[in-house]
DSSP file (Angstrom, degrees, kcal/mol; ACC not computed):
  #  RESIDUE AA STRUCTURE BP1 BP2  ACC     N-H-->O    O-->H-N    N-H-->O    O-->H-N    TCO  KAPPA ALPHA  PHI   PSI    X-CA   Y-CA   Z-CA
    1    1 A M              0   0    0      0, 0.0     2,-0.6     0, 0.0     7,-0.2   0.000 360.0 360.0 360.0 140.2  -11.0   17.0    0.2
    2    2 A S     >  -     0   0    0      5,-2.2     4,-1.6     1,-0.2     5,-0.3  -0.823 360.0-153.6 -87.8 123.6  -12.3   17.2   -3.3
    3    3 A I  T  4 S+     0   0    0     -2,-0.6    -1,-0.2     1,-0.2   150,-0.0   0.840  90.3  57.3 -64.4 -31.4  -10.6   14.5   -5.4
    4    4 A H  T  4 S+     0   0    0      1,-0.2    -1,-0.2    -3,-0.1    -2,-0.0   0.893 120.2  19.4 -73.4 -41.6  -11.2   16.6   -8.5
    5    5 A D  T  4 S-     0   0    0      2,-0.1    -1,-0.2    -3,-0.1    -2,-0.2   0.484  93.9-124.2-112.9  -1.6   -9.4   19.8   -7.6
    6    6 A G     <  +     0   0    0     -4,-1.6     2,-0.2     1,-0.2    -3,-0.1   0.620  64.4 134.1  74.7  12.0   -7.0   18.8   -4.8
    7    7 A T        -     0   0    0     -5,-0.3    -5,-2.2     2,-0.0     2,-0.4  -0.626  48.7-132.7 -96.5 156.8   -8.4   21.4   -2.4
    8    8 A Y        -     0   0    0     -2,-0.2     2,-0.9    -7,-0.2     3,-0.1  -0.849   6.4-137.8-107.6 142.4   -9.3   20.8    1.2
    9    9 A D    >   -     0   0    0     -2,-0.4     3,-1.9     1,-0.1     4,-0.4  -0.874  15.0-159.7 -95.6 105.0  -12.5   21.9    2.9
   10   10 A A  G >  S+     0   0    0     -2,-0.9     3,-1.1     1,-0.3    -1,-0.1   0.741  83.6  70.6 -60.0 -24.2  -11.2   23.2    6.3
   11   11 A S  G 3  S+     0   0    0      1,-0.3    -1,-0.3    -3,-0.1    -2,-0.0   0.758 100.3  45.9 -67.5 -22.5  -14.6   22.9    7.9
   12   12 A I  G <  S+     0   0    0     -3,-1.9     2,-0.4     2,-0.1    -1,-0.3   0.449 101.8  80.6 -98.0   0.1  -14.4   19.1    7.7
   13   13 A M  S <  S-     0   0    0     -3,-1.1    95,-0.1    -4,-0.4     2,-0.0  -0.856  78.6-123.6-108.5 140.8  -10.9   18.8    9.1
   14   14 A S     >  -     0   0    0     -2,-0.4     4,-2.7    93,-0.2     5,-0.2  -0.329  30.8-109.3 -70.3 162.7   -9.9   19.1   12.8
   15   15 A E  H  > S+     0   0    0      1,-0.2     4,-2.6     2,-0.2     5,-0.2   0.894 120.8  52.9 -60.1 -39.3   -7.4   21.8   13.7
   16   16 A E  H  > S+     0   0    0      1,-0.2     4,-2.4     2,-0.2    -1,-0.2   0.932 111.4  44.7 -62.6 -45.9   -4.8   19.0   14.3
   17   17 A H  H  > S+     0   0    0      2,-0.2     4,-2.7     1,-0.2    -2,-0.2   0.882 112.5  52.3 -66.5 -37.2   -5.3   17.6   10.9
   18   18 A Q  H  X S+     0   0    0     -4,-2.7     4,-1.7     2,-0.2    -2,-0.2   0.923 111.0  46.9 -64.4 -43.1   -5.3   21.0    9.3
   19   19 A A  H  X S+     0   0    0     -4,-2.6     4,-0.9     2,-0.2    -2,-0.2   0.907 113.6  48.8 -64.3 -41.1   -2.0   21.8   11.0
   20   20 A T  H >X S+     0   0    0     -4,-2.4     3,-0.8     1,-0.2     4,-0.6   0.911 108.8  53.3 -63.2 -42.0   -0.6   18.5    9.9
   21   21 A R  H >< S+     0   0    0     -4,-2.7     3,-0.7     1,-0.2    -1,-0.2   0.851 102.4  59.3 -62.4 -35.2   -1.8   19.0    6.3
   22   22 A D  H 3< S+     0   0    0     -4,-1.7    -1,-0.2     1,-0.2    -2,-0.2   0.775 114.7  34.4 -66.6 -26.6    0.0   22.4    6.2
   23   23 A V  H << S+     0   0    0     -4,-0.9    -1,-0.2    -3,-0.8   141,-0.2   0.309  88.7 129.8-111.6   8.1    3.4   20.8    6.9
   24   24 A M    <<  -     0   0    0     -3,-0.7     2,-0.5    -4,-0.6   137,-0.1  -0.328  41.5-158.3 -65.2 141.0    3.0   17.5    5.0
   25   25 A R        -     0   0    0    135,-0.4   135,-2.9    -2,-0.0     2,-0.2  -0.988  17.1-136.7-117.4 121.0    5.6   16.3    2.6
   26   26 A Y  B     -A  159   0A   0     -2,-0.5     2,-0.4   133,-0.2   133,-0.3  -0.553  19.9-118.2 -78.7 138.6    4.2   13.9    0.1
   27   27 A A        -     0   0    0    131,-2.9   131,-0.2    -2,-0.2    -1,-0.1  -0.611  31.9-142.0 -80.4 131.5    6.4   10.9   -0.7
   28   28 A G     >  -     0   0    0     -2,-0.4     4,-2.0   113,-0.0     5,-0.2  -0.123  29.1 -83.9 -87.0-176.2    7.5   10.6   -4.3
   29   29 A F  H  > S+     0   0    0      1,-0.2     4,-2.4     2,-0.2     5,-0.1   0.902 120.4  47.7 -56.1 -51.6    8.0    7.8   -6.7
   30   30 A W  H  > S+     0   0    0      2,-0.2     4,-2.5     1,-0.2     5,-0.2   0.889 111.7  48.0 -67.4 -40.7   11.6    6.7   -5.7
   31   31 A M  H  > S+     0   0    0      1,-0.2     4,-2.1     2,-0.2    -1,-0.2   0.915 114.8  46.9 -65.0 -40.3   11.0    6.6   -1.9
   32   32 A R  H  X S+     0   0    0     -4,-2.0     4,-2.2     2,-0.2    -2,-0.2   0.876 110.8  53.3 -67.2 -36.6    7.8    4.6   -2.4
   33   33 A F  H  X S+     0   0    0     -4,-2.4     4,-2.3    -5,-0.2    -2,-0.2   0.936 110.0  46.2 -62.3 -48.4    9.6    2.3   -4.8
   34   34 A W  H  X S+     0   0    0     -4,-2.5     4,-2.2     1,-0.2    -2,-0.2   0.885 112.1  51.4 -64.7 -38.3   12.4    1.5   -2.3
   35   35 A A  H  X S+     0   0    0     -4,-2.1     4,-2.3    -5,-0.2    -1,-0.2   0.904 109.4  51.0 -63.4 -40.5    9.9    1.0    0.4
   36   36 A Y  H  X S+     0   0    0     -4,-2.2     4,-2.3     2,-0.2    -2,-0.2   0.910 108.5  50.9 -64.1 -42.5    8.0   -1.4   -1.8
   37   37 A L  H  X S+     0   0    0     -4,-2.3     4,-1.7     2,-0.2    -1,-0.2   0.911 109.7  50.4 -61.6 -41.1   11.2   -3.4   -2.6
   38   38 A A  H  X S+     0   0    0     -4,-2.2     4,-2.0     1,-0.2    -1,-0.2   0.909 109.4  51.9 -61.8 -41.1   11.9   -3.6    1.2
   39   39 A D  H  X S+     0   0    0     -4,-2.3     4,-2.9     1,-0.2    -2,-0.2   0.886 104.7  55.7 -62.7 -38.6    8.3   -4.9    1.7
   40   40 A L  H  X S+     0   0    0     -4,-2.3     4,-2.3     1,-0.2    -1,-0.2   0.880 106.9  50.4 -62.2 -36.6    8.8   -7.6   -1.0
   41   41 A L  H  X S+     0   0    0     -4,-1.7     4,-2.1     2,-0.2    -1,-0.2   0.913 111.2  48.2 -65.3 -42.1   11.9   -8.8    0.9
   42   42 A V  H  X S+     0   0    0     -4,-2.0     4,-2.8     2,-0.2    -2,-0.2   0.926 112.3  48.9 -62.5 -44.9    9.8   -9.0    4.1
   43   43 A I  H  X S+     0   0    0     -4,-2.9     4,-3.0     1,-0.2     5,-0.2   0.889 108.6  53.2 -64.5 -39.4    7.0  -10.8    2.3
   44   44 A A  H  X S+     0   0    0     -4,-2.3     4,-2.2    -5,-0.2    -1,-0.2   0.918 111.6  46.7 -60.8 -42.4    9.5  -13.3    0.8
   45   45 A G  H  X S+     0   0    0     -4,-2.1     4,-2.5     2,-0.2    -2,-0.2   0.927 113.4  47.8 -64.4 -45.7   10.7  -14.0    4.3
   46   46 A L  H  X S+     0   0    0     -4,-2.8     4,-2.8     1,-0.2     5,-0.3   0.924 111.9  49.9 -60.6 -45.1    7.2  -14.3    5.8
   47   47 A S  H  X>S+     0   0    0     -4,-3.0     4,-3.0     1,-0.2     5,-0.8   0.907 111.2  49.0 -61.6 -41.9    6.2  -16.6    2.9
   48   48 A T  H  X5S+     0   0    0     -4,-2.2     4,-1.2    -5,-0.2    -1,-0.2   0.921 114.5  45.3 -63.4 -44.0    9.2  -18.8    3.5
   49   49 A L  H  <5S+     0   0    0     -4,-2.5    -2,-0.2     3,-0.2    -1,-0.2   0.880 123.0  34.7 -67.3 -38.4    8.6  -19.0    7.2
   50   50 A L  H  <5S+     0   0    0     -4,-2.8     4,-0.4    -5,-0.2    -2,-0.2   0.871 130.0  29.0 -87.6 -38.7    4.9  -19.7    6.9
   51   51 A I  H  X5S+     0   0    0     -4,-3.0     4,-2.7    -5,-0.3     5,-0.2   0.802 106.4  72.9 -92.7 -32.0    4.7  -21.8    3.8
   52   52 A G  H  X<S+     0   0    0     -4,-1.2     4,-1.5    -5,-0.8    -3,-0.2   0.902  96.9  46.8 -52.0 -52.7    8.1  -23.5    3.9
   53   53 A P  H  > S+     0   0    0      0, 0.0     4,-1.0     0, 0.0    -1,-0.2   0.891 114.6  47.7 -60.9 -38.5    7.4  -25.9    6.8
   54   54 A I  H >> S+     0   0    0     -4,-0.4     4,-2.8     1,-0.2     3,-0.6   0.910 108.5  55.5 -65.5 -41.0    4.1  -27.0    5.2
   55   55 A N  H 3< S+     0   0    0     -4,-2.7    -1,-0.2     1,-0.2    -3,-0.2   0.772 100.3  59.7 -64.9 -26.2    5.8  -27.4    1.9
   56   56 A L  H 3< S+     0   0    0     -4,-1.5    -1,-0.2    -5,-0.2    -2,-0.2   0.854 113.2  37.7 -68.1 -34.1    8.3  -29.8    3.5
   57   57 A L  H << S+     0   0    0     -4,-1.0     2,-0.4    -3,-0.6    -2,-0.2   0.884 133.2  18.1 -82.4 -42.1    5.4  -32.1    4.5
   58   58 A I  S  < S-     0   0    0     -4,-2.8     2,-1.4    -5,-0.1    -1,-0.3  -0.999  80.4-122.6-133.1 128.7    3.3  -31.7    1.4
   59   59 A D    >>  -     0   0    0     -2,-0.4     3,-1.7     1,-0.2     4,-0.6  -0.581  27.0-170.8 -74.1  97.1    4.5  -30.4   -1.9
   60   60 A L  T 34 S+     0   0    0     -2,-1.4    10,-1.0     1,-0.3    11,-1.0   0.663  78.4  68.8 -66.2 -16.3    2.1  -27.5   -2.3
   61   61 A R  T 34 S+     0   0    0      1,-0.2    -1,-0.3     9,-0.2    -2,-0.1   0.750  97.1  53.2 -73.2 -22.0    3.3  -26.9   -5.8
   62   62 A E  T <4 S+     0   0    0     -3,-1.7     2,-0.6     7,-0.1    -1,-0.2   0.694  92.4  81.0 -85.3 -19.4    1.6  -30.1   -6.9
   63   63 A I     <  -     0   0    0     -4,-0.6     7,-2.7    -3,-0.2     2,-0.3  -0.784  69.1-171.0 -89.6 120.5   -1.8  -29.3   -5.4
   64   64 A T  E     -C   69   0B   0     -2,-0.6     2,-0.5     5,-0.2     5,-0.3  -0.836  28.0-160.4-118.0 152.1   -3.6  -27.0   -7.9
   65   65 A I  E >  S-C   68   0B   0      3,-3.6     3,-2.2    -2,-0.3     2,-0.4  -0.926  79.7 -49.7-123.8 100.7   -6.8  -25.0   -7.8
   66   66 A G  T 3  S-     0   0    0     -2,-0.5    -2,-0.0     1,-0.3     0, 0.0  -0.589 123.8 -24.7  65.5-123.4   -7.6  -24.5  -11.5
   67   67 A F  T 3  S+     0   0    0     -2,-0.4     2,-0.3    -3,-0.1    -1,-0.3   0.344 123.5  93.7-100.8   6.5   -4.3  -23.2  -12.9
   68   68 A W  E <  S-C   65   0B   0     -3,-2.2    -3,-3.6     4,-0.0     2,-0.2  -0.749  70.3-132.8 -97.1 145.1   -3.1  -21.9   -9.5
   69   69 A T  E  >  -C   64   0B   0     -2,-0.3     4,-2.2    -5,-0.3    -5,-0.2  -0.630  21.1-120.4 -88.5 155.9   -0.9  -23.8   -7.1
   70   70 A T  H  > S+     0   0    0     -7,-2.7     4,-2.7   -10,-1.0     5,-0.2   0.897 116.3  53.8 -61.3 -39.8   -1.8  -23.9   -3.5
   71   71 A A  H  > S+     0   0    0    -11,-1.0     4,-2.5    -8,-0.3    -1,-0.2   0.895 108.4  50.2 -61.6 -39.5    1.6  -22.4   -2.6
   72   72 A G  H  > S+     0   0    0    -12,-0.2     4,-2.1     2,-0.2    -2,-0.2   0.898 111.1  47.9 -65.5 -41.2    0.8  -19.5   -5.1
   73   73 A V  H  X S+     0   0    0     -4,-2.2     4,-2.4     2,-0.2    -2,-0.2   0.937 113.5  47.1 -65.2 -46.7   -2.6  -18.9   -3.5
   74   74 A L  H  X S+     0   0    0     -4,-2.7     4,-2.3     1,-0.2    -2,-0.2   0.898 111.2  52.2 -62.4 -40.2   -1.1  -18.9    0.0
   75   75 A G  H  X S+     0   0    0     -4,-2.5     4,-2.3    -5,-0.2    -1,-0.2   0.891 109.7  49.3 -61.6 -39.9    1.7  -16.6   -1.1
   76   76 A S  H  X S+     0   0    0     -4,-2.1     4,-2.7     2,-0.2     5,-0.3   0.899 108.8  52.1 -66.7 -40.8   -0.9  -14.2   -2.5
   77   77 A V  H  X S+     0   0    0     -4,-2.4     4,-2.7     1,-0.2     5,-0.3   0.926 111.2  47.6 -60.7 -44.0   -2.9  -14.3    0.7
   78   78 A I  H  X S+     0   0    0     -4,-2.3     4,-2.4     2,-0.2    -2,-0.2   0.920 111.7  51.7 -62.0 -43.9    0.2  -13.4    2.6
   79   79 A F  H  X S+     0   0    0     -4,-2.3     4,-1.8     2,-0.2    -2,-0.2   0.956 116.5  37.3 -57.5 -55.6    1.1  -10.6    0.2
   80   80 A Y  H  X S+     0   0    0     -4,-2.7     4,-2.6     1,-0.2     5,-0.2   0.901 116.7  51.8 -68.8 -40.8   -2.3   -8.9    0.3
   81   81 A A  H  X S+     0   0    0     -4,-2.7     4,-2.8    -5,-0.3     5,-0.4   0.895 107.3  54.6 -62.9 -39.6   -2.9   -9.5    4.1
   82   82 A Y  H  X S+     0   0    0     -4,-2.4     4,-2.2    -5,-0.3     5,-0.4   0.961 113.4  39.9 -57.7 -53.9    0.6   -8.0    4.8
   83   83 A F  H  X S+     0   0    0     -4,-1.8     4,-1.8    -5,-0.2     5,-0.2   0.922 119.5  46.1 -64.7 -44.0   -0.2   -4.7    3.0
   84   84 A L  H  X S+     0   0    0     -4,-2.6     4,-2.2    -5,-0.2    -2,-0.2   0.955 118.5  38.7 -64.6 -51.7   -3.8   -4.5    4.3
   85   85 A L  H  X S+     0   0    0     -4,-2.8     4,-2.7    -5,-0.2     5,-0.3   0.895 116.5  49.2 -72.4 -40.6   -3.2   -5.3    7.9
   86   86 A M  H  X>S+     0   0    0     -4,-2.2     4,-2.3    -5,-0.4     6,-1.1   0.928 115.1  45.2 -63.3 -43.4    0.1   -3.4    8.3
   87   87 A T  H  X5S+     0   0    0     -4,-1.8     4,-1.0    -5,-0.4    -2,-0.2   0.893 115.8  47.1 -68.8 -38.1   -1.4   -0.3    6.7
   88   88 A R  H  <5S+     0   0    0     -4,-2.2    -2,-0.2    -5,-0.2    -1,-0.2   0.945 122.8  31.0 -67.6 -48.2   -4.6   -0.6    8.7
   89   89 A Y  H  <5S+     0   0    0     -4,-2.7    -2,-0.2    -5,-0.2    -3,-0.2   0.747 136.8  21.4 -88.4 -23.8   -3.0   -1.1   12.2
   90   90 A F  H  <5S-     0   0    0     -4,-2.3    -3,-0.2    -5,-0.3    -2,-0.2   0.513  92.2-125.2-119.6  -9.9    0.3    0.8   11.9
   91   91 A G  S  <<S+     0   0    0     -4,-1.0    12,-3.1    -5,-0.6     2,-0.3   0.519  88.5  49.5  76.0   3.5   -0.4    3.2    9.0
   92   92 A Q  S    S-     0   0    0     -6,-1.1    -2,-0.1    10,-0.2     2,-0.1  -0.978  78.0-121.0-166.9 153.7    2.6    1.9    7.3
   93   93 A T     >  -     0   0    0     -2,-0.3     4,-2.4     1,-0.1     5,-0.1  -0.413  44.8 -97.3 -89.4 174.2    4.3   -1.3    6.2
   94   94 A L  H  > S+     0   0    0      1,-0.2     4,-2.4     2,-0.2     5,-0.2   0.894 126.9  53.5 -62.1 -38.2    7.8   -2.3    7.4
   95   95 A G  H  > S+     0   0    0      1,-0.2     4,-1.6     2,-0.2    -1,-0.2   0.916 109.9  46.7 -61.0 -43.1    9.2   -0.9    4.2
   96   96 A K  H  4>S+     0   0    0      1,-0.2     5,-3.2     2,-0.2     4,-0.5   0.872 109.8  54.6 -67.2 -36.0    7.5    2.4    4.7
   97   97 A M  H ><5S+     0   0    0     -4,-2.4     3,-1.1     3,-0.2    -2,-0.2   0.931 105.7  52.5 -60.9 -44.9    8.7    2.4    8.4
   98   98 A I  H 3<5S+     0   0    0     -4,-2.4    -1,-0.2     1,-0.3    -2,-0.2   0.887 117.1  38.1 -57.6 -40.5   12.3    2.0    7.2
   99   99 A F  T 3<5S-     0   0    0     -4,-1.6    -1,-0.3    -5,-0.2    -2,-0.2   0.333 115.1-112.4 -97.8   7.1   12.0    5.0    4.8
  100  100 A G  T < 5 +     0   0    0     -3,-1.1    61,-3.9    -4,-0.5    62,-0.7   0.854  67.4 142.1  70.3  36.6    9.8    7.1    7.2
  101  101 A L  E   < -B  160   0A   0     -5,-3.2     2,-0.3    59,-0.3    59,-0.2  -0.763  27.9-171.9-110.3 156.3    6.6    7.0    5.1
  102  102 A R  E     -B  159   0A   0     57,-2.3    57,-2.8    -2,-0.3     2,-0.5  -0.996  21.0-130.3-146.5 145.7    3.0    6.7    6.2
  103  103 A V  E     +B  158   0A   0    -12,-3.1     2,-0.3    -2,-0.3    55,-0.2  -0.856  34.0 172.1 -96.5 128.5   -0.4    6.2    4.5
  104  104 A I  E     -B  157   0A   0     53,-2.5    53,-2.5    -2,-0.5     6,-0.2  -0.895  33.9-106.1-129.7 161.5   -3.1    8.7    5.5
  105  105 A S  E >   -B  156   0A   0      4,-2.9     3,-2.2    -2,-0.3    51,-0.3  -0.408  41.6-102.3 -78.7 166.0   -6.6    9.5    4.3
  106  106 A T  T 3  S+     0   0    0     49,-2.0    50,-0.1     1,-0.3    -1,-0.1   0.692 122.8  59.1 -66.2 -16.7   -7.1   12.6    2.3
  107  107 A N  T 3  S-     0   0    0     48,-0.3    -1,-0.3  -106,-0.1   -93,-0.2   0.377 122.3-105.4 -91.5   6.4   -8.6   14.3    5.4
  108  108 A G  S <  S+     0   0    0     -3,-2.2    -2,-0.1     1,-0.3     2,-0.0   0.348  87.5  98.6  93.2  -6.4   -5.3   13.7    7.2
  109  109 A G  S    S-     0   0    0      1,-0.2    -4,-2.9    -5,-0.1    -1,-0.3  -0.068  85.1 -56.8 -98.3-160.1   -6.5   10.9    9.4
  110  110 A R        -     0   0    0     -6,-0.2    -1,-0.2    -3,-0.1    -6,-0.1  -0.652  60.5-109.6 -82.4 133.4   -6.4    7.2    9.4
  111  111 A P        -     0   0    0      0, 0.0    -1,-0.1     0, 0.0     2,-0.1  -0.319  33.1-116.2 -64.0 145.4   -7.8    5.5    6.3
  112  112 A A     >  -     0   0    0      1,-0.1     4,-2.4     4,-0.0     5,-0.2  -0.364  25.5-107.7 -76.5 160.1  -11.0    3.6    6.6
  113  113 A W  H  > S+     0   0    0      1,-0.2     4,-2.5     2,-0.2     5,-0.2   0.917 119.1  52.3 -53.8 -47.6  -11.2   -0.2    6.0
  114  114 A G  H  > S+     0   0    0      1,-0.2     4,-1.9     2,-0.2    -1,-0.2   0.903 109.8  48.2 -59.2 -43.2  -13.1    0.2    2.8
  115  115 A D  H  > S+     0   0    0      1,-0.2     4,-2.5     2,-0.2    -1,-0.2   0.902 112.2  49.6 -63.7 -40.8  -10.5    2.7    1.4
  116  116 A L  H  X>S+     0   0    0     -4,-2.4     4,-3.4     2,-0.2     5,-0.6   0.855 106.4  55.1 -69.2 -34.2   -7.7    0.3    2.4
  117  117 A I  I  X>S+     0   0    0     -4,-2.5     5,-2.4    -5,-0.2     4,-1.5   0.923 111.8  44.9 -63.9 -41.7   -9.3   -2.7    0.8
  118  118 A F  I  <>S+     0   0    0     -4,-1.9     5,-2.7    -5,-0.2    -2,-0.2   0.931 121.0  40.0 -63.7 -44.6   -9.4   -0.7   -2.5
  119  119 A R  I  <5S+     0   0    0     -4,-2.5     5,-0.5     3,-0.2    -2,-0.2   0.955 126.7  28.6 -70.7 -51.7   -5.9    0.6   -2.1
  120  120 A E  I  <5S+     0   0    0     -4,-3.4    -3,-0.2     3,-0.2   -36,-0.2   0.738 133.1  22.3 -90.7 -24.8   -4.1   -2.5   -0.8
  121  121 A V  I  X<S+     0   0    0     -4,-1.5     4,-2.5    -5,-0.6    -3,-0.2   0.832 128.5  32.8-107.1 -62.6   -6.1   -5.4   -2.2
  122  122 A I  I  ><S+     0   0    0     -5,-2.4     4,-2.4     2,-0.2     5,-0.2   0.939 122.8  46.9 -64.7 -47.2   -8.0   -4.4   -5.3
  123  123 A G  H  ><S+     0   0    0     -5,-2.7     4,-2.2    -6,-0.3    -1,-0.2   0.930 116.2  43.9 -60.6 -47.0   -5.5   -1.9   -6.5
  124  124 A R  H  > S+     0   0    0     -5,-0.5     4,-2.4     2,-0.2    -1,-0.2   0.864 111.3  55.2 -67.5 -35.5   -2.5   -4.2   -6.0
  125  125 A F  H  X S+     0   0    0     -4,-2.5     4,-2.9     2,-0.2     5,-0.3   0.937 108.8  47.5 -62.0 -45.9   -4.4   -7.1   -7.5
  126  126 A I  H  X S+     0   0    0     -4,-2.4     4,-2.2     1,-0.2     7,-0.2   0.929 112.8  48.8 -61.0 -45.4   -5.1   -5.1  -10.7
  127  127 A Y  H  < S+     0   0    0     -4,-2.2     7,-0.3    -5,-0.2    -1,-0.2   0.884 116.2  43.5 -61.9 -38.0   -1.4   -4.0  -10.9
  128  128 A R  H  < S+     0   0    0     -4,-2.4     3,-0.3    -5,-0.1    -2,-0.2   0.882 115.9  45.0 -77.3 -38.7   -0.3   -7.6  -10.4
  129  129 A V  H  < S+     0   0    0     -4,-2.9     2,-1.0     1,-0.3    -2,-0.2   0.924 116.5  45.1 -72.8 -44.1   -2.7   -9.3  -12.8
  130  130 A F  S >< S-     0   0    0     -4,-2.2     3,-2.7    -5,-0.3     4,-0.3  -0.772  73.9-171.3-102.2  89.4   -2.3   -6.8  -15.6
  131  131 A L  G >  S+     0   0    0     -2,-1.0     3,-1.8     1,-0.3     4,-0.3   0.786  81.2  65.0 -55.1 -31.7    1.5   -6.5  -15.7
  132  132 A V  G >  S+     0   0    0      1,-0.3     3,-1.3     2,-0.2    -1,-0.3   0.766  88.7  71.0 -62.6 -22.7    1.3   -3.6  -18.1
  133  133 A M  G X  S+     0   0    0     -3,-2.7     3,-1.8     1,-0.3     4,-0.3   0.715  76.4  79.5 -67.2 -20.2   -0.5   -1.6  -15.3
  134  134 A H  G X  S+     0   0    0     -3,-1.8     3,-1.7    -4,-0.3     4,-0.3   0.826  81.9  66.7 -56.1 -30.2    2.8   -1.4  -13.4
  135  135 A V  G X  S+     0   0    0     -3,-1.3     3,-1.7    -4,-0.3    -1,-0.3   0.819  87.9  67.9 -59.4 -30.2    3.7    1.4  -15.8
  136  136 A L  G X  S+     0   0    0     -3,-1.8     3,-1.8    -4,-0.3    13,-0.4   0.637  77.6  79.3 -70.2 -12.8    0.9    3.4  -14.2
  137  137 A Y  G X  S+     0   0    0     -3,-1.7     3,-1.7    -4,-0.3    -1,-0.3   0.788  78.9  72.9 -60.6 -24.5    2.9    3.6  -10.9
  138  138 A I  G X  S+     0   0    0     -3,-1.7     3,-1.7    -4,-0.3     4,-0.5   0.703  73.5  82.6 -64.0 -18.5    4.8    6.4  -12.7
  139  139 A V  G X> S+     0   0    0     -3,-1.8     3,-1.7     1,-0.3     4,-0.9   0.831  77.9  70.2 -53.0 -32.7    1.7    8.6  -12.2
  140  140 A V  G <4 S+     0   0    0     -3,-1.7     3,-0.4     1,-0.3    -1,-0.3   0.843  93.1  55.8 -54.1 -36.1    3.1    9.2   -8.7
  141  141 A A  G <4 S+     0   0    0     -3,-1.7    -1,-0.3    -4,-0.3    -2,-0.2   0.679 112.7  40.3 -72.3 -17.0    5.9   11.3  -10.2
  142  142 A F  T <4 S+     0   0    0     -3,-1.7     2,-0.3    -4,-0.5    -1,-0.2   0.434  91.2  92.2-118.1   0.4    3.5   13.6  -12.0
  143  143 A T  S >< S-     0   0    0     -4,-0.9     3,-1.5    -3,-0.4     5,-0.0  -0.697  77.5-119.3 -98.6 153.5    0.6   14.4   -9.7
  144  144 A K  T 3  S+     0   0    0     -2,-0.3  -118,-0.1     1,-0.3    -1,-0.1   0.902 115.2  32.5 -55.1 -48.4    0.5   17.3   -7.3
  145  145 A N  T 3  S-     0   0    0      2,-0.1    13,-0.4  -120,-0.0    -1,-0.3   0.223 113.7-112.9 -96.6  14.6    0.2   15.2   -4.1
  146  146 A K    <   +     0   0    0     -3,-1.5     2,-0.3     1,-0.2    12,-0.2   0.873  60.7 163.8  57.3  41.4    2.3   12.4   -5.6
  147  147 A D        -     0   0    0     -8,-0.2    -1,-0.2    10,-0.1    -5,-0.2  -0.702  30.9-143.6 -91.7 140.1   -0.7   10.1   -5.6
  148  148 A G     >  -     0   0    0     -2,-0.3     4,-2.2    -8,-0.1     3,-0.5  -0.458  36.8 -98.9 -86.0 170.7   -0.8    6.8   -7.6
  149  149 A L  H  > S+     0   0    0    -13,-0.4     4,-2.4     1,-0.2     5,-0.2   0.880 126.9  55.4 -59.4 -37.0   -4.1    5.7   -9.2
  150  150 A H  H  > S+     0   0    0      1,-0.2     4,-1.5     2,-0.2    -1,-0.2   0.825 107.5  50.1 -66.2 -30.8   -4.7    3.4   -6.2
  151  151 A D  H  >>S+     0   0    0     -3,-0.5     5,-2.2     2,-0.2     4,-0.8   0.904 109.9  50.3 -70.1 -42.2   -4.3    6.4   -3.9
  152  152 A M  H ><5S+     0   0    0     -4,-2.2     3,-0.6     1,-0.2    -2,-0.2   0.920 113.2  44.9 -62.8 -44.3   -6.8    8.4   -5.9
  153  153 A V  H 3<5S+     0   0    0     -4,-2.4    -1,-0.2     1,-0.2    -2,-0.2   0.865 119.3  42.4 -66.6 -36.5   -9.4    5.7   -5.8
  154  154 A A  H 3<5S-     0   0    0     -4,-1.5    -1,-0.2    -5,-0.2    -2,-0.2   0.400 107.2-121.7 -94.1   2.2   -8.8    5.0   -2.1
  155  155 A N  T <<5 +     0   0    0     -4,-0.8   -49,-2.0    -3,-0.6     2,-0.3   0.937  68.0 129.7  57.0  49.5   -8.7    8.7   -1.0
  156  156 A T  E   < - B   0 105A   0     -5,-2.2     2,-0.3   -51,-0.3   -51,-0.2  -0.882  42.3-160.2-130.5 162.7   -5.2    8.3    0.5
  157  157 A H  E     - B   0 104A   0    -53,-2.5   -53,-2.5    -2,-0.3     2,-0.5  -0.938  16.9-135.7-131.9 157.0   -1.8    9.9    0.4
  158  158 A V  E     + B   0 103A   0    -13,-0.4  -131,-2.9    -2,-0.3     2,-0.3  -0.982  34.7 176.5-113.5 122.7    1.7    8.7    1.3
  159  159 A I  E     -AB  26 102A   0    -57,-2.8   -57,-2.3    -2,-0.5     2,-0.5  -0.766  38.0 -96.8-122.0 164.6    3.6   11.2    3.3
  160  160 A Y  E     - B   0 101A   0   -135,-2.9  -135,-0.4    -2,-0.3   -59,-0.3  -0.712  27.7-152.6 -76.8 129.6    6.9   11.5    5.0
  161  161 A E  S    S+     0   0    0    -61,-3.9     2,-0.8    -2,-0.5    -1,-0.2   0.869  84.2  61.2 -71.8 -37.1    6.3   10.7    8.7
  162  162 A R  S    S-     0   0    0    -62,-0.7     2,-0.2    -3,-0.1    -1,-0.1  -0.829  84.4-144.9 -94.6 112.7    9.3   12.9    9.7
  163  163 A H              0   0    0     -2,-0.8  -139,-0.1     1,-0.1    -2,-0.1  -0.548 360.0 360.0 -78.3 140.9    8.7   16.5    8.7
  164  164 A R              0   0    0     -2,-0.2    -1,-0.1  -141,-0.2    -2,-0.0   0.386 360.0 360.0-112.8 360.0   11.7   18.4    7.6
């Protein structure tokens, strides 16, 4: 796929991927938003289960690394690892599973590790550190394939898994 014009070069796509591409429905802003909120609930639960017991023994909020608390660093690791590993191994997070969404590469296949690191770690880090960047998620509502900036950089799309 050419990132610039949104067209696909059929010669580089398998017949299966080409057929899939012909019936794909791209997931829009609101479905992705609800899936993300569901993921935040899952991450909150995971963080509580994984960090909570340690925090009972040692108050991780009192241990700092620069201006970060140890609990904050561990929570961030859980956040990024959740999105990266779930998307890599399942093609979707639990939130995306609930709403029937899947992350694919622009050629219709499974995204490569490098693309996912850009999408799930670097892209999310930029959005989280620079809070004003959250406004850019709205780009999803206005692009042809409903891609966010993190999708464009990572050569990915979010599609409905169940075709209608």
